[in-house]
C-alpha positions as MATLAB code, in Angstrom:
seq = 'XXXXXXXXXXXXXXXXXXXXXXXXXXXXXXXXXXXXXXXXXXXXXXXXXXXXXXXXXXXXXXXXXXXXXXXXXXXXXXXXXXXXXXXXXXXXXXXXXXXXXXXXXXXXXXXXXXXXXXXXXXXXXXXXXXXXXXXXXXXXXXXXXXXXXXXXXX';
ca = [
     -34.806   -3.915   14.488;
     -34.348   -1.915   11.278;
     -31.658   -2.672    8.735;
     -28.531   -0.518    8.793;
     -28.298    1.960    5.895;
     -25.084    0.700    4.286;
     -25.037    3.666    1.894;
     -23.873    5.696    4.909;
     -21.700    3.012    6.511;
     -17.983    3.875    6.154;
     -16.799    0.273    6.317;
     -19.189   -0.820    3.579;
     -18.175    2.098    1.362;
     -14.481    1.442    2.035;
     -14.934   -2.193    0.965;
     -16.704   -1.123   -2.239;
     -13.951    1.402   -2.913;
     -11.339   -1.330   -2.394;
     -13.202   -3.633   -4.790;
     -13.246   -0.893   -7.448;
      -9.531   -0.247   -6.912;
      -8.752   -3.967   -7.155;
     -10.691   -4.270  -10.417;
      -8.953   -1.255  -11.948;
      -5.547   -2.424  -10.700;
      -5.947   -5.851  -12.301;
      -7.213   -4.476  -15.611;
      -5.041   -1.361  -15.958;
      -1.852   -1.964  -13.966;
      -0.943   -5.613  -13.430;
      -2.403   -9.028  -12.810;
       0.976  -10.270  -11.527;
       2.144   -7.473   -9.212;
      -0.339   -6.470   -6.516;
      -0.838   -2.978   -5.165;
       0.984   -3.828   -1.890;
       3.860   -5.324   -3.902;
       4.057   -2.126   -5.951;
       4.062   -0.118   -2.712;
       7.130   -2.065   -1.534;
       8.889   -1.515   -4.869;
       8.028    2.169   -4.643;
       9.349    2.465   -1.087;
      12.652    0.907   -2.174;
      12.933    3.288   -5.135;
      12.395    6.167   -2.722;
      14.737    4.779   -0.032;
      17.038    1.985   -1.191;
      18.560   -0.426    1.321;
      15.809   -0.481    3.920;
      15.275   -3.426    6.233;
      12.058   -5.437    6.041;
      10.466   -3.940    9.172;
      11.044   -0.380    7.949;
       9.645   -1.135    4.488;
       6.495   -2.529    6.093;
       6.120    0.578    8.243;
       6.618    2.883    5.254;
       3.833    1.234    3.257;
       1.469    0.386    6.122;
       1.667   -3.410    5.996;
       1.683   -5.728    8.997;
       4.748   -7.908    9.588;
       3.404  -11.146    8.152;
       2.053   -9.455    5.009;
       5.359   -7.613    4.548;
       7.281  -10.875    4.824;
       5.046  -12.554    2.225;
       5.222   -9.594   -0.191;
       9.013   -9.442    0.067;
       9.288  -13.204   -0.419;
       7.174  -13.044   -3.596;
       9.119  -10.083   -4.994;
      12.369  -11.921   -4.272;
      11.148  -15.080   -6.045;
      10.240  -12.939   -9.063;
      13.769  -11.527   -9.118;
      12.602   -7.969   -8.392;
      14.545   -7.458   -5.177;
      17.590   -8.812   -3.401;
      18.384   -9.191    0.282;
      21.907   -8.225    1.312;
      23.406   -8.517    4.761;
      23.667   -5.154    6.527;
      27.394   -4.332    6.797;
      26.656   -2.448   10.064;
      24.616   -5.269   11.632;
      25.184   -8.796   10.322;
      21.917   -9.988   11.911;
      19.732   -7.977    9.604;
      19.174   -7.849    5.865;
      18.687   -4.810    3.673;
      16.455   -4.868    0.623;
      17.421   -3.447   -2.737;
      15.719   -3.587   -6.102;
      17.276   -5.513   -8.948;
      17.485   -3.992  -12.436;
      14.326   -5.939  -13.265;
      12.685   -4.510  -10.140;
      13.553   -0.978  -11.245;
      12.202   -1.644  -14.773;
       9.010   -3.118  -13.325;
       8.555   -0.106  -11.053;
       8.993    2.335  -13.948;
       6.470    0.451  -16.117;
       3.905    0.144  -13.325;
       4.312    3.778  -12.233;
       3.021    4.951  -15.609;
       0.115    2.518  -15.478;
      -0.684    3.440  -11.870;
      -0.853    7.139  -12.741;
      -3.347    6.385  -15.520;
      -5.392    4.099  -13.264;
      -5.572    6.816  -10.605;
      -6.928    9.245  -13.206;
      -9.692    6.796  -14.088;
     -10.353    5.953  -10.440;
     -10.787    9.613   -9.459;
     -12.461   10.765  -12.696;
     -15.923   11.175  -11.107;
     -14.480   13.989   -8.943;
     -13.396   17.493   -9.916;
      -9.758   18.438   -9.317;
     -10.712   20.220   -6.073;
     -12.802   17.243   -4.951;
      -9.920   14.870   -5.717;
      -7.599   16.924   -3.505;
     -10.190   17.010   -0.724;
     -10.998   13.297   -1.069;
      -7.342   12.264   -0.868;
      -6.805   14.551    2.119;
      -9.781   13.038    3.931;
      -8.638    9.495    3.148;
      -5.166   10.309    4.527;
      -6.704   11.797    7.657;
      -8.860    8.745    8.345;
      -5.985    6.370    7.510;
      -3.644    8.232    9.861;
      -6.256    8.104   12.623;
      -6.642    4.350   12.131;
      -2.863    3.953   12.466;
      -3.083    5.746   15.812;
      -5.779    3.271   16.911;
      -3.434    0.436   15.937;
      -0.649    1.876   18.119;
      -2.482    3.871   20.796;
      -0.779    5.884   23.491;
      -3.666    4.830   25.748;
      -5.567    1.578   25.172;
      -8.717    2.058   23.110;
     -11.848    0.705   24.736;
     -14.923    0.239   22.568;
     -18.053    1.864   23.927;
     -21.265   -0.206   24.018;
];
């Protein structure tokens, strides 16, 4: 059996892309706040007072990862949980002043990192690349929550 050509294997390329993103994130944005943590901060800037489940849905994190990210951000003093006045069983999340400052600082760094990350592509290629990534990501979300069960073909 011949070896698989990983240069044309989407999963392999996605992993390499993630490794490059992780390296750039740690060197250009933050070693303390991860990309998923920034995504949660960003979601709460965009829509304050969301519950934990909704935040996770907005940023594409599973429930356990969302819970861990929110716990870490809370321990760092970047967000607070307040009881929902409409439903005392649930908590709403809101950024602290420090959370807002952190988001502002990291937003500038993230914009610069994205420029470096996409620099090998022309402006038109960047637009196309991001569109294709969104399309594949959206399709994967549909596989995660299918209308009909997905059955792998042999």
